[in-house]
N, C-alpha and C positions, 0 to 999 in steps of 0.2 A: 724464399720471399713469399711464396703462396702459403706456406705453413704459418708464417707470421700473421698474414692478413686474413687467414681463415677465421671464421667465427668459432668461438669456444663451444658453441652448442650446435647440434645437428639441425638440419632444416626443420622448422616447426610448421608442418603442413596441416592440412585439414584433418587428417587421421589423428595426429597428436592433439589437435584442438578438441576433437570429439572425445578423446579419452580424458582429457583434462576437464571438459565440461561434465562428463558423466561422473567423474570423481568428485567434483564440487557438489553436484546435485545429490549424489549418494551420501556425502558427508552431512549435508544439511538435512536430508531425510532421516538419517540415523540420529542426529541430534534431536530432531523433532520427536521421533519415536521414543527416545530415552527420556525426554522431558514431558511426561504425560500431564503434569500440572499446567504446562503451557497450553496444551490443547483444551483442557478443562476451563482454564481461566479465559481463553478466547471465546468460549461459548457462554460462560456465565454472564459476562457483561451484557451482550445483546439480549439474552433470555431474561435478565432482570428487567430491562427496559420493556420487553415485549409482554411479560406475564404480570408485572406489577405496575410500572408507570403507565403503560398504554391502557391497561384494564381500568385504572382509576380515572383516566381522562377520555375514555371511550365516548361518553355521551356529550362532554363539553367541547371536545376538539375534533368533531367530525369534519372531514375535508370536503369542500364543494367540488364541483366539476371543473377540474383543471387538467391540462395535458400532463401525462398521457392517459388519464382516466376518462372513461366515457360515461361514468355515473358517479354518484356520491360514494365515498369509501369511508370505512371506519379508520380510526386513528392508527390502530396497529397495522393495518394494511399500508398506510402511507409511510410509516417510519421503517418498514422492513427494508427497503433499499438503503436507507441511511444506516441501518444497523449492519447490513452487509458491507458497506464501505467502512464502517467503524472497525469491523474485524480486520480489514486490510490495513487500516491506519495503525492500529495497535501492533499488528504483525510487522509492519514496516519499521516501526520504532523498536520492536523487539529484535529485529534483525540488525538494526544499527547498534543496539546494546551488545549483541554477540560480536560485532566487529570491533567494538572498543575492548571487549574482554579478550578477544583473540590477539589484538594488538599489544595488550599488556603482557600476555603470556608468550608472545613471540611467534605464534603460528601464522598470524597475518603477514608478518614480515617475511617468513619463509615462503608464503604463497606469492608475495609481490616480487620476490627476487628470482622467480622461476623464469625460464626463457619465453613463456607465453606473454603476449602483449598485455599491458596493464589494463587497457580498456576491455579486453576479452575476459580477463579474470574477474573484474568488477561486474561486468554485465552477466557473466555466468552465475555469480553469487546472487545477483539481483533476480535473475530468472528462477533460480532455485527457491528463493524466498517467496516469490509470487506463486509458484506451484503449491507451496505449503499453505499459503493464505487462501487459495482457491479451494483446497480440500476442506479447510475450516468453514468457509462460506457455505459450501454444499452440505456439510454436516448440520449447519444452522438451518438451512432450508428444509432438511428432512424433518427437523423438530417443528419448524413453522408450518409444515404441511399438515401435521396433526392438530394444529391450532387453526386450521381452515384458512391458511394464508398461502395462496398459490397464484401463479400467473393465469391469464385467461385461457391459455392452452398449454399443453406440455412443451410446445416448442419454445416457450419462454425460458425454460431451463437451459436450452441450447443457445438461444440468441443472447443471453446474458453473459455467456462465457467470454466472448471477446471483450466486452465491456469490463468484466472483472480483471482480465489480463492487463488491459490498458491502465485501469485505475490502480491496480496493484503495482505496476511498473512505476507509475508516477509517485505513489506514496513510498514505495521502497527506495526509489532514487532520492527522494527527499530525506529519508532516514539515513541513507548512505552519505549524503552530503553533510548532514548534521554530525555523523560519527567522526568526520574529519575535523570537526571543530572542538570535539570533546577530548581532552587529554587524559583525564582520569575517570575511572569508573564511578567514583563517588559523586561526580558532577552530573551524571546522566539524568538522575531523577529530576533535579531542578530545571535542567534545560528542557526536558520532555514536557514538564507541566506548563511551560510557556509556549509549547507547540501543539500538543495534542488537544487540550481542552479548548483553547481559543478556536482552533480549526474546526472542531466538532460542533461546538455550540453556536458559533457564528457561521452557520451554513443552513442549507435547506433540509438537513437530515431529520430534524425533529418538528419543523413547522414550515409551511410554505412561505415564500418570500413576500407574497402580497399581504399576508397577515403581519409579518415583521414590519413592512412599510407603513402599515396603519399606526403602529406604535412608535416607530423611529425610522424616518426616511434615511438618515445617515448610516444607521446600522444595516439597513437593507442594501445600501450601496456597498458597504464593507463586505457583506455576505457575497455579493456578486463578484467581488475581487478575490474571494477566497477560492483557491484551486480545489479544495475539498468539496465545495458546493457543486462544481461542475462534474467531479467524480461521482457524486451521489446522483445527480440528474442523468448522467450517462448510464449508470446502472439502472436507474428507475425506468427510463425509456426503453432500454434493451430488455428489461424484464417483461415489458408489455409489447415486445417485438416491434419497437419503433426506434428512431435515431434522433437524438438531439445534436444537430450539427455544430452548434456553438460550443456545447460542452465537449464534443469530440475534438474540435480544434484546440480548445484550451488544454485539455488533458494531454494530447499529443505534444503540443508546444512546451508545456511545463515538464513533461517527461524528458524531452530532449535537453531542455535547459538544466534541469536538476542533475541528470546523468552526466552531461558534459562538464558541469561545475565540479561534480564529485570526482570525475576522472582527473581533472586538473588539480584538485585538492590533494589527491593521492599520488601525484607526480613528485618524486623526491627532489627533482631538480628545480621546480618552480612552484610547488604546491604549498598548501598550508602546513603540512607536516614538516616540511623542510624549514620553513620560517619559524616554526614554533619548537624545533628541535625534536620532533616526534620520530 
């Protein structure tokens, strides 16, 4: 009787979870190292905005004294936190693309049928993607340093790390949730165009919200409802060794909501994949 009721898998303790977590992180790291064009493309996008777009609008779009800045700043200084968040946004969507790709090849299904809890597997994959995005952001900051864009003190590079981790978790969880809605790889580009560009342009990444409100009050309200706006502001304040408590609360709340919805969506008994035959 005890043999029948026994679990077919051994006890999945913390040691086994740690081994599983290290394996997922190692796999994502190898994938990132083998896809060098992914690293280059992640840097090309923000550098184009920094070197070309910001240089052209340097004189016309100077930013007045607004928190967290204590003085007037140039436009390229203002958009740097937004470009840091943009790297994480695109990386989160790239990670969701890899999940759709793995699901088509069957490797994702092999991962999800392991004895590890489903929430643990998805969270581990999310953390691995965030670690990759943080490396990309710091590579961008190294280039921006030679463009004379840096925090007021070297501690800014340290205080921005928790903000990058939280914003990366939120954007990665959003990408994970979207990956559960996409059945075929061919549909990915169309869905992403309706997510990435509205989130990026309808935010405070490229221009302060007070300037947006001068031209369109309803658009400014829409930007305030955009989670990406709060991710940008969280990174912006942390880069200057400050905390935006409203943005912190919104980012943490959205992270929990997106991750919880993604875990439910990947549940074969009641998730979206089961209802759609995935």
